[in-house]
Residue, then its C-alpha position, 0 to 999 in steps of 0.5 A: m166232396s164228390a159222389a158217383v151215386s144215384s141222382p139227388v133228384g131221383d132216378l133219371d130215365y134217360r134211355p130211349a124207350f118205346p111204348a109198351g104194346y105199340a110198335p109203329g111201322v116206319g117208312i123211310v124217305g131218303c136213303g143217303g148217308i144219314a139214313k144208312d149211317c144213323h137211322l137204319p143202324a139205330y132202328a136195327g139195334y132197337g128192333v124197329d119195324v121198318v116196313g120199307v124205304y124209298d129214294l128218288l134213285p131206285e138203286a139207293a133204296r135197293r142198296a139200303k134194303d140189301a145192307f139192312p135185311f130187316v127192311r121189308n120193302a124197297f118201294a118204287s114210288l113215294d105214293e106206294l110208300l104212303a099208301h102202305p097200310e102198315i106204315d104209321v110213321v114216315d121218317i123223312a131223311t132228305g135235305p131241307e130243300v124238299r122236306l116241306e113238300l114231302i112232309a105235306r104229302a105224308v101229312g095229307a096221306g094221314k101219316n105221322v112224320l119224323a123229319q130230319k133237322p133243320l126242319a126247313l129253310d124258312v120259319e114261315g114254311a115250317r109254321k104252315v106245315v106244322e099247322e097243317a099237321e095239327r089240322c089233320g090230327v097227325k103228329l109231326a116231330v123233328n129228328q133233333n137227335g142230340r136231345w137224346s144224346p145220353p149226357w144232354r138227356i141227363a142234363t135236360l132231366l136235371v134242369d127240368a127237375g130244378a136241380i140247379g135252380d133257374v138256368i142263367g147261362v149255358t156254354h158249349l165248346l167243340d174241341k174236336p176235329l170236324p167231320p170230313l167236308v171236302g168233296t161232300h154235299f155238306a161243303e155246298i150248304e150255305h152256312f153249314t157250320i151254323f145251319d146244319h152242324l150247330v143247330h143241335w147245340i142251338d136246339i139244346c140251349r133252347c131246351w135248357l132255357d125253355g120258357r125264356a124270351v129270346a132278345a136276340v141272336r148274334a153269330h160270326e163265321y170265319r175261315p181259320p188259318n188251317q182251313p182247306a182252300d177248296l172248302a168254300t163254307p167257313a169251318a169256324a163260328w160262334v153263336e150267342i143267344l141273348y135272353e130278355d131276362g139277362a140269361n145267355a148261351m154261347i157256342r164256339v167251334t174253332g174249326d178242324v182242331r188238332t187234339s189227342r183228347p177230343s171232347c165237346p164240353f158243356w156247362i149249365h150254370g144255375t142260381e143254385g148249382t152247375i151241370r157240366g159234361s161232354v158229348l159225342v166223342g167217347v168221353e161222355f160224362v155228366e156232373l151235378e154240383r150243388d151245395g158243395i156236393t158233386t154227383a157224377f153220372d156215367p151215361e150209358g150209350r152214345w149220341n149215335p145210335d141212341g139219339f136217333a132211336g130216342t127221337l122215334a121212340e118219343l114220337a111213338g110214345a106220343i102217338a100211343e098216348d095221344r099227346q104232343p112229343f117233346n120233339s114236336a115240330r111246334h116246339n122246334l119252330l123256335s130252334l129253327a128261328m134261332t138258327l136262321a137268326a144266327c145265319r142272318s147275323a153272320e151275314e150282317g156283321s155279327r149284329p144282334v138279330a131278332v128271332d122270327t117267331 
């Protein structure tokens, strides 16, 4: 029996929503591909006030402003951006190698921060900047934009509402071609597939199994037979997250697969039901199966732009309501630790690696 009806756990408010009466002024640091292809288009669509942008390369900032006329300024220096009185949120869209220093400078200037993922290259440095933000009384959030991909957001709300009881297992499969990597900076990232790509999938598992103690993480990365010879980073991997109570999560990407029906399916199995769905490639859906009834959801929106708007909207709501955002850096420390443990496991023969908490 199936039904495409309203949720049995009530209406699910899964779309990004900025708080009424508060529109933060945003300053973007870093005008590379992620800012131009994701941040700025999302902010344009949601009416975000981008006070200005800054990049180490002045021409990059000018090009971003020219391409997106709603951006008010192209700042000549980071100090100029941080000193601007209308900027409430500094959106750091740089690589992780410089991210902690930039966060510290923004926090020191009294600004709230939205930082790209992965937050840092090590947990200790990330923890220090989280503690500094807390001491300074500003909000520090991480742009784990997959949390607001419509199917994943619906699934999160269902899990939080107890729709399937206690989660006992999560499975993800990336059944789609990889993005172009050869000749891009992604090809130079060590453990790219795990550290930069699968961090979204590791993070959402962390959310769906929230409150469970992680026993260990295992991972394996490898070069599939069809991987281009000039692509140094392994394109295929699997990650397994083991919990102390026996719950388990598994993520698998087989590299640059060839399929006419790409998808990124996921399954969340609980003690009282199952959630299944798919994200990312135009076939988004979610189903809740419980007590012999399947409830189908037809998600509105896409990971990009809605995921990128969602992270900022959640931070804005947290500022307006003086609470910690769901995507706070404090909450994200476990996701980072799990991701780094997966990288260590891949380096060490796929042995189980404890998480650095």
